[in-house]
A tleap script that builds the chain and sets N, CA, C and O, in Angstrom:
source leaprc.protein.ff14SB
mol = sequence {
  NMET GLU ARG LYS LEU TYR ARG VAL CYS ARG
  ALA MET ARG LEU ASN ASP ALA ASP ALA GLN
  ASP ALA VAL GLN GLU ALA LEU LEU LYS ALA
  TYR LYS ASN ILE GLU SER LEU ARG GLU ASP
  ARG TYR PHE LYS THR TRP LEU ILE ARG ILE
  LEU ILE ASN GLU ALA ARG ALA ILE LEU ARG
  ARG PRO GLN LYS ALA ASP GLN PRO LEU ASP
  GLU LYS ILE PRO PHE ILE PRO GLU GLY GLU
  ASN SER VAL ALA ALA ALA ILE LEU SER LEU
  PRO GLU LYS GLU ARG LEU CYS LEU THR LEU
  HIE ALA ILE GLU GLY PHE SER VAL LYS GLU
  ILE ALA GLU ILE THR LYS SER PRO VAL GLY
  THR VAL LYS TRP ARG LEU LYS LYS ALA ARG
  ASP ARG LEU LYS GLU THR LEU GLU LYS GLU
  ARG ALA CILE
}
set mol.1.N position { 0.949 -1.423 -0.140 }
set mol.1.CA position { 0.111 0.238 0.126 }
set mol.1.C position { 0.969 1.065 -0.041 }
set mol.1.O position { 0.967 1.629 -1.135 }
set mol.2.N position { 1.781 1.361 0.742 }
set mol.2.CA position { 2.858 2.468 0.704 }
set mol.2.C position { 3.423 2.700 -0.410 }
set mol.2.O position { 3.883 3.815 -0.659 }
set mol.3.N position { 3.493 1.536 -1.394 }
set mol.3.CA position { 4.001 1.933 -2.535 }
set mol.3.C position { 3.035 2.901 -3.601 }
set mol.3.O position { 3.195 3.873 -4.339 }
set mol.4.N position { 2.076 2.094 -3.230 }
set mol.4.CA position { 0.733 2.841 -4.075 }
set mol.4.C position { 0.862 4.148 -3.642 }
set mol.4.O position { 1.232 4.930 -4.518 }
set mol.5.N position { 0.658 4.622 -2.511 }
set mol.5.CA position { 0.890 6.026 -2.103 }
set mol.5.C position { 1.915 7.013 -2.575 }
set mol.5.O position { 1.780 8.212 -2.817 }
set mol.6.N position { 3.034 6.196 -2.656 }
set mol.6.CA position { 4.342 6.834 -3.136 }
set mol.6.C position { 4.320 7.108 -4.579 }
set mol.6.O position { 4.889 8.074 -5.089 }
set mol.7.N position { 3.563 6.119 -5.295 }
set mol.7.CA position { 3.508 6.497 -6.853 }
set mol.7.C position { 2.344 7.435 -7.012 }
set mol.7.O position { 2.214 7.836 -8.169 }
set mol.8.N position { 1.621 7.806 -6.302 }
set mol.8.CA position { 0.059 8.823 -6.199 }
set mol.8.C position { 1.129 10.292 -6.079 }
set mol.8.O position { 0.976 11.241 -6.848 }
set mol.9.N position { 2.022 10.274 -5.172 }
set mol.9.CA position { 2.717 11.521 -4.775 }
set mol.9.C position { 3.515 12.041 -5.869 }
set mol.9.O position { 3.523 13.197 -6.294 }
set mol.10.N position { 4.381 10.753 -6.390 }
set mol.10.CA position { 5.111 11.114 -7.696 }
set mol.10.C position { 4.481 11.700 -8.628 }
set mol.10.O position { 5.010 12.673 -9.166 }
set mol.11.N position { 3.229 11.259 -9.032 }
set mol.11.CA position { 2.467 11.495 -9.895 }
set mol.11.C position { 2.214 12.883 -9.868 }
set mol.11.O position { 2.054 13.421 -10.963 }
set mol.12.N position { 2.133 13.680 -8.701 }
set mol.12.CA position { 1.757 14.956 -8.450 }
set mol.12.C position { 3.115 15.897 -8.455 }
set mol.12.O position { 3.135 17.096 -8.177 }
set mol.13.N position { 4.333 15.019 -8.863 }
set mol.13.CA position { 5.259 15.905 -9.201 }
set mol.13.C position { 5.892 16.346 -7.838 }
set mol.13.O position { 6.812 17.163 -7.787 }
set mol.14.N position { 5.349 15.765 -6.763 }
set mol.14.CA position { 6.722 15.891 -5.801 }
set mol.14.C position { 7.852 14.835 -5.576 }
set mol.14.O position { 7.681 13.618 -5.646 }
set mol.15.N position { 9.344 15.636 -5.223 }
set mol.15.CA position { 10.202 14.749 -5.497 }
set mol.15.C position { 10.440 13.860 -4.538 }
set mol.15.O position { 9.473 13.701 -3.794 }
set mol.16.N position { 11.295 13.282 -4.309 }
set mol.16.CA position { 11.531 11.752 -3.302 }
set mol.16.C position { 11.351 12.310 -2.199 }
set mol.16.O position { 10.265 12.020 -1.695 }
set mol.17.N position { 11.956 12.972 -1.637 }
set mol.17.CA position { 11.923 13.181 -0.131 }
set mol.17.C position { 10.349 13.995 0.325 }
set mol.17.O position { 9.912 13.853 1.467 }
set mol.18.N position { 9.703 14.724 -0.579 }
set mol.18.CA position { 8.757 15.295 -0.251 }
set mol.18.C position { 7.403 14.417 -0.258 }
set mol.18.O position { 6.317 14.650 0.273 }
set mol.19.N position { 7.880 13.229 -1.113 }
set mol.19.CA position { 6.713 12.197 -1.571 }
set mol.19.C position { 6.872 11.369 -0.404 }
set mol.19.O position { 5.902 10.769 0.060 }
set mol.20.N position { 8.269 11.272 0.217 }
set mol.20.CA position { 8.168 10.319 1.531 }
set mol.20.C position { 7.313 10.961 2.854 }
set mol.20.O position { 6.510 10.439 3.628 }
set mol.21.N position { 7.772 12.115 2.767 }
set mol.21.CA position { 7.125 12.838 3.775 }
set mol.21.C position { 5.581 12.989 3.919 }
set mol.21.O position { 4.943 13.105 4.965 }
set mol.22.N position { 5.074 12.959 2.508 }
set mol.22.CA position { 3.665 13.129 2.402 }
set mol.22.C position { 2.991 11.839 2.992 }
set mol.22.O position { 2.237 11.744 3.961 }
set mol.23.N position { 3.420 10.975 2.232 }
set mol.23.CA position { 3.124 9.200 2.752 }
set mol.23.C position { 3.104 9.392 4.176 }
set mol.23.O position { 2.150 9.050 4.875 }
set mol.24.N position { 4.114 9.917 4.598 }
set mol.24.CA position { 4.311 9.195 6.268 }
set mol.24.C position { 2.932 10.386 7.208 }
set mol.24.O position { 2.147 9.990 8.069 }
set mol.25.N position { 3.027 11.599 6.751 }
set mol.25.CA position { 2.074 12.191 7.480 }
set mol.25.C position { 0.684 11.777 6.904 }
set mol.25.O position { -0.240 11.898 7.708 }
set mol.26.N position { 0.427 11.406 5.913 }
set mol.26.CA position { -1.034 10.834 5.406 }
set mol.26.C position { -1.393 9.357 6.213 }
set mol.26.O position { -2.552 8.942 6.230 }
set mol.27.N position { -0.466 8.740 6.762 }
set mol.27.CA position { -0.645 7.433 7.545 }
set mol.27.C position { -0.851 7.648 8.971 }
set mol.27.O position { -1.555 6.959 9.709 }
set mol.28.N position { 0.077 9.038 9.395 }
set mol.28.CA position { 0.000 9.358 10.544 }
set mol.28.C position { -1.280 9.889 10.639 }
set mol.28.O position { -1.851 9.481 11.651 }
set mol.29.N position { -2.039 10.756 9.863 }
set mol.29.CA position { -3.093 11.272 10.087 }
set mol.29.C position { -4.217 10.627 10.039 }
set mol.29.O position { -5.221 11.008 10.640 }
set mol.30.N position { -4.153 9.399 9.191 }
set mol.30.CA position { -5.280 8.144 8.597 }
set mol.30.C position { -5.200 7.699 10.444 }
set mol.30.O position { -6.111 7.801 11.266 }
set mol.31.N position { -4.120 7.321 10.609 }
set mol.31.CA position { -4.130 6.286 12.136 }
set mol.31.C position { -4.527 7.024 13.392 }
set mol.31.O position { -5.095 6.424 14.305 }
set mol.32.N position { -4.206 8.484 13.473 }
set mol.32.CA position { -4.936 9.252 14.525 }
set mol.32.C position { -6.486 9.473 14.356 }
set mol.32.O position { -7.149 9.843 15.325 }
set mol.33.N position { -7.109 9.231 13.037 }
set mol.33.CA position { -8.433 9.769 12.522 }
set mol.33.C position { -9.636 8.522 12.053 }
set mol.33.O position { -10.773 8.596 11.586 }
set mol.34.N position { -8.695 7.326 12.459 }
set mol.34.CA position { -9.488 6.177 11.821 }
set mol.34.C position { -10.838 6.183 12.443 }
set mol.34.O position { -11.683 5.710 11.683 }
set mol.35.N position { -11.311 6.584 13.623 }
set mol.35.CA position { -12.408 6.396 13.845 }
set mol.35.C position { -13.627 7.577 12.909 }
set mol.35.O position { -14.826 7.301 12.874 }
set mol.36.N position { -13.136 8.683 12.311 }
set mol.36.CA position { -13.806 9.217 11.076 }
set mol.36.C position { -14.373 8.350 10.034 }
set mol.36.O position { -15.420 8.519 9.408 }
set mol.37.N position { -13.507 7.382 9.944 }
set mol.37.CA position { -13.816 6.477 8.441 }
set mol.37.C position { -15.268 5.838 8.998 }
set mol.37.O position { -15.524 5.329 10.089 }
set mol.38.N position { -15.945 6.018 8.064 }
set mol.38.CA position { -17.303 5.610 7.985 }
set mol.38.C position { -17.758 4.192 7.860 }
set mol.38.O position { -18.501 3.651 8.678 }
set mol.39.N position { -17.267 3.619 6.785 }
set mol.39.CA position { -17.312 2.265 5.969 }
set mol.39.C position { -15.896 1.993 5.830 }
set mol.39.O position { -15.055 2.666 5.233 }
set mol.40.N position { -15.730 0.708 6.585 }
set mol.40.CA position { -14.325 0.194 5.907 }
set mol.40.C position { -13.953 0.151 4.425 }
set mol.40.O position { -12.917 0.595 3.929 }
set mol.41.N position { -14.879 -0.403 3.853 }
set mol.41.CA position { -14.565 -0.668 2.456 }
set mol.41.C position { -14.291 0.633 1.603 }
set mol.41.O position { -14.055 0.485 0.404 }
set mol.42.N position { -14.312 2.071 2.226 }
set mol.42.CA position { -13.960 3.225 1.665 }
set mol.42.C position { -12.530 3.582 2.028 }
set mol.42.O position { -12.147 4.716 1.739 }
set mol.43.N position { -11.517 2.555 2.762 }
set mol.43.CA position { -10.462 2.566 3.202 }
set mol.43.C position { -9.452 3.570 2.549 }
set mol.43.O position { -8.993 4.662 2.882 }
set mol.44.N position { -9.289 2.650 1.373 }
set mol.44.CA position { -8.290 3.075 0.576 }
set mol.44.C position { -8.641 4.666 -0.250 }
set mol.44.O position { -7.765 5.513 -0.427 }
set mol.45.N position { -10.044 4.830 -0.674 }
set mol.45.CA position { -10.325 6.065 -1.311 }
set mol.45.C position { -10.150 7.261 0.035 }
set mol.45.O position { -9.765 8.424 -0.085 }
set mol.46.N position { -10.489 6.682 1.077 }
set mol.46.CA position { -10.219 7.842 2.117 }
set mol.46.C position { -8.924 8.371 2.346 }
set mol.46.O position { -8.661 9.565 2.489 }
set mol.47.N position { -8.054 7.332 2.374 }
set mol.47.CA position { -6.472 7.507 2.813 }
set mol.47.C position { -5.798 7.883 1.535 }
set mol.47.O position { -4.656 8.313 1.698 }
set mol.48.N position { -6.288 7.817 0.119 }
set mol.48.CA position { -5.630 8.470 -1.018 }
set mol.48.C position { -6.327 9.892 -0.589 }
set mol.48.O position { -5.482 10.742 -0.312 }
set mol.49.N position { -7.489 10.269 -0.491 }
set mol.49.CA position { -7.955 11.743 -0.370 }
set mol.49.C position { -7.040 12.245 1.104 }
set mol.49.O position { -6.675 13.417 1.014 }
set mol.50.N position { -6.769 11.793 1.959 }
set mol.50.CA position { -5.723 12.509 2.938 }
set mol.50.C position { -4.181 12.472 2.364 }
set mol.50.O position { -3.370 13.120 3.025 }
set mol.51.N position { -3.743 11.851 1.321 }
set mol.51.CA position { -2.599 11.882 1.168 }
set mol.51.C position { -2.685 13.181 -0.073 }
set mol.51.O position { -1.856 14.087 -0.147 }
set mol.52.N position { -3.688 13.045 -0.845 }
set mol.52.CA position { -3.724 13.855 -1.914 }
set mol.52.C position { -3.662 15.658 -1.102 }
set mol.52.O position { -2.977 16.643 -1.377 }
set mol.53.N position { -4.476 15.468 -0.297 }
set mol.53.CA position { -4.399 16.725 0.504 }
set mol.53.C position { -2.945 17.315 1.104 }
set mol.53.O position { -2.629 18.504 1.062 }
set mol.54.N position { -2.190 16.317 1.627 }
set mol.54.CA position { -1.046 16.134 2.057 }
set mol.54.C position { 0.099 16.714 1.150 }
set mol.54.O position { 0.953 17.520 1.519 }
set mol.55.N position { -0.040 16.133 -0.173 }
set mol.55.CA position { 1.043 16.438 -1.099 }
set mol.55.C position { 0.497 17.998 -1.771 }
set mol.55.O position { 1.377 18.596 -2.389 }
set mol.56.N position { -0.660 18.581 -1.706 }
set mol.56.CA position { -1.203 19.386 -2.025 }
set mol.56.C position { -0.078 20.802 -1.165 }
set mol.56.O position { 0.519 21.778 -1.617 }
set mol.57.N position { -0.264 20.151 0.384 }
set mol.57.CA position { 0.079 21.149 1.327 }
set mol.57.C position { 1.321 21.131 1.001 }
set mol.57.O position { 1.607 22.222 0.508 }
set mol.58.N position { 2.339 20.327 1.035 }
set mol.58.CA position { 3.746 19.995 0.506 }
set mol.58.C position { 4.208 21.028 -0.553 }
set mol.58.O position { 5.241 21.695 -0.484 }
set mol.59.N position { 3.119 21.062 -1.720 }
set mol.59.CA position { 3.162 21.815 -2.811 }
set mol.59.C position { 3.255 23.300 -2.873 }
set mol.59.O position { 3.923 24.082 -3.551 }
set mol.60.N position { 2.349 23.427 -1.923 }
set mol.60.CA position { 2.046 25.027 -1.339 }
set mol.60.C position { 3.358 25.807 -0.712 }
set mol.60.O position { 3.784 26.954 -0.847 }
set mol.61.N position { 3.757 24.775 -0.043 }
set mol.61.CA position { 4.897 25.294 0.930 }
set mol.61.C position { 6.318 26.241 0.191 }
set mol.61.O position { 6.904 25.831 -0.811 }
set mol.62.N position { 6.625 27.313 0.786 }
set mol.62.CA position { 7.227 28.123 -0.144 }
set mol.62.C position { 8.679 27.123 -0.143 }
set mol.62.O position { 8.976 26.447 0.842 }
set mol.63.N position { 9.512 27.154 -1.402 }
set mol.63.CA position { 10.905 26.421 -1.353 }
set mol.63.C position { 12.088 27.086 -0.526 }
set mol.63.O position { 12.293 28.298 -0.579 }
set mol.64.N position { 12.660 26.435 0.048 }
set mol.64.CA position { 13.890 27.062 0.584 }
set mol.64.C position { 15.054 27.181 -0.132 }
set mol.64.O position { 15.393 26.450 -1.063 }
set mol.65.N position { 15.705 28.181 0.349 }
set mol.65.CA position { 16.541 29.053 -0.688 }
set mol.65.C position { 17.916 27.999 -0.702 }
set mol.65.O position { 18.678 27.783 -1.644 }
set mol.66.N position { 17.940 27.533 0.434 }
set mol.66.CA position { 19.136 26.826 0.637 }
set mol.66.C position { 18.863 25.100 0.026 }
set mol.66.O position { 19.668 24.199 0.262 }
set mol.67.N position { 18.091 24.981 -0.456 }
set mol.67.CA position { 17.506 23.582 -0.930 }
set mol.67.C position { 18.338 23.425 -2.399 }
set mol.67.O position { 18.318 24.325 -3.239 }
set mol.68.N position { 19.010 22.261 -2.572 }
set mol.68.CA position { 19.927 22.286 -4.176 }
set mol.68.C position { 18.513 22.022 -4.884 }
set mol.68.O position { 17.509 21.453 -4.456 }
set mol.69.N position { 18.816 22.703 -6.258 }
set mol.69.CA position { 18.328 22.749 -7.534 }
set mol.69.C position { 17.765 21.234 -7.683 }
set mol.69.O position { 16.534 21.203 -7.695 }
set mol.70.N position { 18.205 20.364 -7.763 }
set mol.70.CA position { 17.919 18.966 -8.283 }
set mol.70.C position { 16.640 18.213 -7.104 }
set mol.70.O position { 16.008 17.167 -7.253 }
set mol.71.N position { 16.602 19.084 -6.100 }
set mol.71.CA position { 15.632 18.654 -5.153 }
set mol.71.C position { 14.459 19.663 -5.596 }
set mol.71.O position { 13.484 19.161 -5.037 }
set mol.72.N position { 14.159 20.407 -6.046 }
set mol.72.CA position { 13.101 21.229 -6.435 }
set mol.72.C position { 12.576 20.520 -7.381 }
set mol.72.O position { 11.484 19.995 -7.165 }
set mol.73.N position { 13.206 20.348 -8.600 }
set mol.73.CA position { 12.813 19.660 -9.530 }
set mol.73.C position { 12.497 18.369 -9.456 }
set mol.73.O position { 13.397 17.589 -9.143 }
set mol.74.N position { 11.159 17.859 -9.725 }
set mol.74.CA position { 10.702 16.440 -9.659 }
set mol.74.C position { 11.740 15.645 -10.635 }
set mol.74.O position { 12.369 16.023 -11.624 }
set mol.75.N position { 11.650 14.136 -9.824 }
set mol.75.CA position { 12.488 13.617 -10.972 }
set mol.75.C position { 11.425 12.901 -12.133 }
set mol.75.O position { 10.355 12.304 -12.009 }
set mol.76.N position { 12.448 13.348 -13.570 }
set mol.76.CA position { 11.527 12.778 -14.766 }
set mol.76.C position { 12.574 11.427 -15.188 }
set mol.76.O position { 13.793 11.580 -15.114 }
set mol.77.N position { 12.238 10.691 -15.435 }
set mol.77.CA position { 13.005 9.354 -16.292 }
set mol.77.C position { 13.639 9.744 -17.220 }
set mol.77.O position { 13.081 10.492 -18.023 }
set mol.78.N position { 15.157 9.325 -17.434 }
set mol.78.CA position { 15.618 9.775 -18.871 }
set mol.78.C position { 15.819 8.304 -19.478 }
set mol.78.O position { 15.949 7.283 -18.802 }
set mol.79.N position { 15.821 8.373 -20.723 }
set mol.79.CA position { 16.494 7.274 -21.568 }
set mol.79.C position { 14.832 6.709 -22.161 }
set mol.79.O position { 13.793 7.310 -22.434 }
set mol.80.N position { 15.240 5.270 -22.176 }
set mol.80.CA position { 14.192 4.555 -22.816 }
set mol.80.C position { 12.231 4.691 -22.188 }
set mol.80.O position { 11.179 4.298 -22.690 }
set mol.81.N position { 12.558 5.428 -20.925 }
set mol.81.CA position { 10.985 5.419 -20.533 }
set mol.81.C position { 10.383 6.575 -20.600 }
set mol.81.O position { 9.991 7.120 -19.568 }
set mol.82.N position { 10.183 7.224 -22.011 }
set mol.82.CA position { 9.412 7.844 -22.208 }
set mol.82.C position { 8.048 8.264 -22.011 }
set mol.82.O position { 7.573 9.400 -22.034 }
set mol.83.N position { 7.415 6.966 -21.779 }
set mol.83.CA position { 6.246 6.780 -21.176 }
set mol.83.C position { 5.914 7.432 -19.978 }
set mol.83.O position { 4.813 7.936 -19.755 }
set mol.84.N position { 6.755 7.421 -19.301 }
set mol.84.CA position { 6.913 7.923 -17.585 }
set mol.84.C position { 7.096 9.355 -17.781 }
set mol.84.O position { 6.518 10.228 -17.133 }
set mol.85.N position { 7.956 9.544 -18.739 }
set mol.85.CA position { 8.320 11.471 -18.974 }
set mol.85.C position { 7.013 11.850 -19.365 }
set mol.85.O position { 6.436 12.734 -18.730 }
set mol.86.N position { 6.427 11.248 -20.409 }
set mol.86.CA position { 5.324 12.018 -20.992 }
set mol.86.C position { 3.980 11.829 -19.802 }
set mol.86.O position { 3.129 12.709 -19.674 }
set mol.87.N position { 3.975 11.146 -19.371 }
set mol.87.CA position { 2.939 11.028 -18.404 }
set mol.87.C position { 3.223 12.302 -17.200 }
set mol.87.O position { 2.343 13.116 -16.919 }
set mol.88.N position { 4.163 12.306 -16.763 }
set mol.88.CA position { 4.945 13.552 -15.942 }
set mol.88.C position { 4.609 15.036 -16.380 }
set mol.88.O position { 4.425 16.037 -15.688 }
set mol.89.N position { 4.586 14.849 -17.820 }
set mol.89.CA position { 4.061 16.414 -18.359 }
set mol.89.C position { 3.014 16.713 -18.508 }
set mol.89.O position { 2.811 17.872 -18.869 }
set mol.90.N position { 1.772 15.722 -18.281 }
set mol.90.CA position { 0.657 16.204 -18.223 }
set mol.90.C position { 0.116 16.772 -17.272 }
set mol.90.O position { 0.565 16.550 -16.148 }
set mol.91.N position { -1.129 17.768 -17.460 }
set mol.91.CA position { -1.693 18.860 -16.558 }
set mol.91.C position { -1.758 17.600 -15.127 }
set mol.91.O position { -1.916 16.387 -15.257 }
set mol.92.N position { -1.593 18.315 -13.919 }
set mol.92.CA position { -1.587 17.468 -12.647 }
set mol.92.C position { -3.106 16.900 -12.733 }
set mol.92.O position { -3.141 15.706 -12.435 }
set mol.93.N position { -4.097 17.334 -12.993 }
set mol.93.CA position { -5.179 16.793 -12.680 }
set mol.93.C position { -5.338 15.604 -13.537 }
set mol.93.O position { -5.500 14.479 -13.067 }
set mol.94.N position { -5.291 15.869 -14.832 }
set mol.94.CA position { -5.159 14.585 -15.712 }
set mol.94.C position { -4.446 13.470 -15.209 }
set mol.94.O position { -5.004 12.406 -14.939 }
set mol.95.N position { -2.955 13.723 -15.044 }
set mol.95.CA position { -1.984 12.974 -14.306 }
set mol.95.C position { -2.478 11.861 -13.341 }
set mol.95.O position { -2.450 10.641 -13.502 }
set mol.96.N position { -2.948 12.614 -12.272 }
set mol.96.CA position { -3.600 12.204 -11.120 }
set mol.96.C position { -4.817 11.321 -11.575 }
set mol.96.O position { -4.927 10.154 -11.199 }
set mol.97.N position { -5.496 11.778 -12.192 }
set mol.97.CA position { -6.689 10.916 -12.549 }
set mol.97.C position { -6.230 9.632 -13.564 }
set mol.97.O position { -6.990 8.666 -13.639 }
set mol.98.N position { -5.009 9.651 -14.315 }
set mol.98.CA position { -4.977 8.610 -15.240 }
set mol.98.C position { -3.826 7.593 -14.287 }
set mol.98.O position { -3.697 6.377 -14.429 }
set mol.99.N position { -3.124 8.397 -13.383 }
set mol.99.CA position { -2.287 7.323 -12.303 }
set mol.99.C position { -2.873 6.591 -11.546 }
set mol.99.O position { -2.354 5.589 -11.052 }
set mol.100.N position { -4.275 7.043 -11.290 }
set mol.100.CA position { -4.873 6.472 -10.148 }
set mol.100.C position { -5.426 5.400 -10.711 }
set mol.100.O position { -5.321 4.333 -10.107 }
set mol.101.N position { -6.228 5.450 -12.156 }
set mol.101.CA position { -6.793 4.515 -13.065 }
set mol.101.C position { -5.885 3.730 -13.505 }
set mol.101.O position { -5.828 2.715 -12.810 }
set mol.102.N position { -5.052 3.743 -14.456 }
set mol.102.CA position { -4.046 3.025 -15.099 }
set mol.102.C position { -3.267 2.302 -14.251 }
set mol.102.O position { -3.308 1.079 -14.378 }
set mol.103.N position { -2.491 2.828 -13.324 }
set mol.103.CA position { -1.445 2.411 -12.458 }
set mol.103.C position { -2.278 1.869 -11.374 }
set mol.103.O position { -2.391 0.644 -11.337 }
set mol.104.N position { -2.894 2.593 -10.464 }
set mol.104.CA position { -3.321 1.970 -9.167 }
set mol.104.C position { -4.635 1.260 -9.392 }
set mol.104.O position { -5.116 0.573 -8.491 }
set mol.105.N position { -5.232 1.398 -10.558 }
set mol.105.CA position { -6.495 0.586 -10.687 }
set mol.105.C position { -7.446 0.840 -9.939 }
set mol.105.O position { -7.936 -0.104 -9.320 }
set mol.106.N position { -7.979 2.136 -9.771 }
set mol.106.CA position { -8.976 2.838 -9.148 }
set mol.106.C position { -10.098 2.877 -10.192 }
set mol.106.O position { -9.895 3.195 -11.364 }
set mol.107.N position { -11.236 2.550 -9.718 }
set mol.107.CA position { -12.443 2.958 -10.550 }
set mol.107.C position { -12.756 4.151 -10.869 }
set mol.107.O position { -12.444 4.991 -10.024 }
set mol.108.N position { -13.427 4.647 -12.089 }
set mol.108.CA position { -13.823 6.177 -12.339 }
set mol.108.C position { -14.478 6.676 -10.976 }
set mol.108.O position { -14.109 7.706 -10.411 }
set mol.109.N position { -15.542 5.798 -10.483 }
set mol.109.CA position { -16.577 6.071 -9.505 }
set mol.109.C position { -15.308 6.608 -8.128 }
set mol.109.O position { -15.325 7.699 -7.558 }
set mol.110.N position { -14.493 5.680 -7.925 }
set mol.110.CA position { -13.505 5.733 -6.677 }
set mol.110.C position { -12.809 6.880 -7.096 }
set mol.110.O position { -12.882 7.756 -6.235 }
set mol.111.N position { -12.221 7.183 -7.997 }
set mol.111.CA position { -11.543 8.586 -8.623 }
set mol.111.C position { -12.130 9.776 -8.388 }
set mol.111.O position { -11.511 10.816 -8.166 }
set mol.112.N position { -13.333 9.659 -8.429 }
set mol.112.CA position { -14.788 10.645 -8.685 }
set mol.112.C position { -14.780 10.921 -7.223 }
set mol.112.O position { -15.042 12.069 -6.864 }
set mol.113.N position { -14.496 9.954 -6.284 }
set mol.113.CA position { -14.954 10.197 -4.688 }
set mol.113.C position { -13.662 10.682 -3.933 }
set mol.113.O position { -13.759 11.310 -2.879 }
set mol.114.N position { -12.316 10.339 -4.567 }
set mol.114.CA position { -11.086 10.604 -4.069 }
set mol.114.C position { -10.915 12.260 -4.632 }
set mol.114.O position { -10.536 13.146 -3.867 }
set mol.115.N position { -11.154 12.439 -5.651 }
set mol.115.CA position { -10.583 13.846 -6.427 }
set mol.115.C position { -11.994 15.057 -5.688 }
set mol.115.O position { -11.933 16.286 -5.650 }
set mol.116.N position { -12.994 14.277 -5.256 }
set mol.116.CA position { -14.294 15.215 -5.260 }
set mol.116.C position { -14.790 15.866 -6.563 }
set mol.116.O position { -15.131 17.026 -6.790 }
set mol.117.N position { -14.723 14.658 -7.438 }
set mol.117.CA position { -15.300 15.351 -8.685 }
set mol.117.C position { -16.328 14.734 -9.260 }
set mol.117.O position { -16.360 13.511 -9.122 }
set mol.118.N position { -17.057 15.173 -9.781 }
set mol.118.CA position { -18.436 14.427 -10.787 }
set mol.118.C position { -17.701 13.251 -11.514 }
set mol.118.O position { -16.520 13.345 -11.847 }
set mol.119.N position { -18.281 12.406 -11.687 }
set mol.119.CA position { -17.662 10.870 -12.561 }
set mol.119.C position { -17.431 11.422 -13.664 }
set mol.119.O position { -16.325 11.144 -14.127 }
set mol.120.N position { -18.412 12.485 -14.601 }
set mol.120.CA position { -17.986 12.951 -15.641 }
set mol.120.C position { -16.668 13.321 -16.328 }
set mol.120.O position { -15.986 13.005 -17.304 }
set mol.121.N position { -16.684 14.283 -15.137 }
set mol.121.CA position { -15.309 15.334 -14.984 }
set mol.121.C position { -14.244 14.266 -15.257 }
set mol.121.O position { -13.596 14.292 -16.304 }
set mol.122.N position { -14.062 13.339 -14.333 }
set mol.122.CA position { -13.060 12.244 -14.502 }
set mol.122.C position { -12.939 11.508 -15.845 }
set mol.122.O position { -11.857 11.507 -16.433 }
set mol.123.N position { -13.743 11.040 -16.223 }
set mol.123.CA position { -13.994 10.555 -17.630 }
set mol.123.C position { -13.147 11.354 -18.648 }
set mol.123.O position { -12.268 10.932 -19.399 }
set mol.124.N position { -13.626 12.620 -18.491 }
set mol.124.CA position { -13.096 13.709 -19.478 }
set mol.124.C position { -11.537 13.677 -18.908 }
set mol.124.O position { -10.643 13.204 -19.609 }
set mol.125.N position { -11.394 13.973 -18.184 }
set mol.125.CA position { -9.940 14.281 -17.813 }
set mol.125.C position { -8.873 13.008 -17.935 }
set mol.125.O position { -7.651 13.146 -17.981 }
set mol.126.N position { -9.640 11.647 -17.981 }
set mol.126.CA position { -8.769 10.441 -18.372 }
set mol.126.C position { -8.588 10.364 -20.075 }
set mol.126.O position { -7.539 10.020 -20.620 }
set mol.127.N position { -9.783 10.742 -20.763 }
set mol.127.CA position { -9.673 10.963 -22.045 }
set mol.127.C position { -8.830 11.755 -22.793 }
set mol.127.O position { -8.257 11.369 -23.812 }
set mol.128.N position { -8.711 13.248 -22.137 }
set mol.128.CA position { -7.647 13.992 -22.325 }
set mol.128.C position { -6.416 13.597 -21.926 }
set mol.128.O position { -5.633 13.610 -22.876 }
set mol.129.N position { -5.920 13.246 -20.891 }
set mol.129.CA position { -4.811 12.422 -20.733 }
set mol.129.C position { -4.702 11.229 -21.785 }
set mol.129.O position { -3.565 11.181 -22.254 }
set mol.130.N position { -5.427 10.400 -22.215 }
set mol.130.CA position { -5.074 9.562 -23.000 }
set mol.130.C position { -4.454 10.147 -24.273 }
set mol.130.O position { -3.409 9.775 -24.807 }
set mol.131.N position { -5.219 11.056 -24.636 }
set mol.131.CA position { -4.947 11.954 -26.053 }
set mol.131.C position { -3.610 12.615 -25.562 }
set mol.131.O position { -2.577 12.177 -26.067 }
set mol.132.N position { -3.530 13.454 -24.785 }
set mol.132.CA position { -2.199 13.870 -25.022 }
set mol.132.C position { -1.012 13.045 -24.652 }
set mol.132.O position { 0.103 13.366 -25.065 }
set mol.133.N position { -1.195 11.984 -23.882 }
set mol.133.CA position { 0.195 10.808 -23.764 }
set mol.133.C position { 0.256 10.442 -25.405 }
set mol.133.O position { 1.361 10.321 -25.932 }
set mol.134.N position { -0.900 10.282 -26.145 }
set mol.134.CA position { -0.734 9.564 -27.296 }
set mol.134.C position { 0.062 10.243 -28.609 }
set mol.134.O position { 0.754 9.772 -29.511 }
set mol.135.N position { -0.477 11.844 -28.186 }
set mol.135.CA position { 0.175 13.200 -29.143 }
set mol.135.C position { 1.478 13.131 -28.652 }
set mol.135.O position { 2.209 12.780 -29.578 }
set mol.136.N position { 2.155 13.317 -27.539 }
set mol.136.CA position { 3.007 12.984 -27.037 }
set mol.136.C position { 3.893 12.044 -27.626 }
set mol.136.O position { 4.900 12.521 -28.150 }
set mol.137.N position { 3.718 10.643 -27.660 }
set mol.137.CA position { 4.734 9.535 -27.884 }
set mol.137.C position { 4.568 9.367 -29.370 }
set mol.137.O position { 5.435 8.680 -29.910 }
set mol.138.N position { 3.417 9.969 -30.299 }
set mol.138.CA position { 3.380 10.002 -31.664 }
set mol.138.C position { 4.818 10.864 -31.955 }
set mol.138.O position { 5.778 10.335 -32.515 }
set mol.139.N position { 4.815 12.284 -31.485 }
set mol.139.CA position { 5.797 13.104 -31.975 }
set mol.139.C position { 6.896 12.708 -31.764 }
set mol.139.O position { 7.813 13.025 -32.523 }
set mol.140.N position { 7.125 11.808 -30.540 }
set mol.140.CA position { 8.408 11.385 -29.790 }
set mol.140.C position { 8.886 10.272 -30.854 }
set mol.140.O position { 10.085 10.113 -31.081 }
set mol.141.N position { 8.038 9.623 -31.397 }
set mol.141.CA position { 8.301 8.485 -32.262 }
set mol.141.C position { 9.093 9.021 -33.911 }
set mol.141.O position { 10.154 8.652 -34.414 }
set mol.142.N position { 7.972 10.093 -34.449 }
set mol.142.CA position { 8.567 10.944 -35.633 }
set mol.142.C position { 10.080 11.330 -35.391 }
set mol.142.O position { 10.982 10.978 -36.151 }
set mol.143.N position { 10.258 12.069 -34.282 }
set mol.143.CA position { 11.826 12.546 -34.178 }
set mol.143.C position { 12.723 11.251 -34.789 }
set mol.143.O position { 13.951 11.319 -34.838 }
savepdb mol mol.pdb
quit
């Protein structure tokens, strides 16, 4: 489960250290507030929602001036992993929906609950993400 949470953070363009921090904070908050979970079957959705809120809080924090430049820029895979690089180039909302659906296996309905968006919006974001991904990869192949 922790790997899943980490991948969601990376999809939100957090660097490695911030992604680890967000996962730890989300797990700690979930543990402290487990009694607020109404139904056990929604645990994963509830935890991902906490994680997204933690990740967004980290992204809103001002960057420290003494932080090395490579820590400010999220990891973008090099070489043959052009699909991962293309995914990271997507806008955040599309990238998050695509990661939750295609990589983590969440249903459209679950993603709608996690992102607090209508089901139609999630479907539209997935379609846009796939279209942009296809376009980026086709351009790359043409080069």
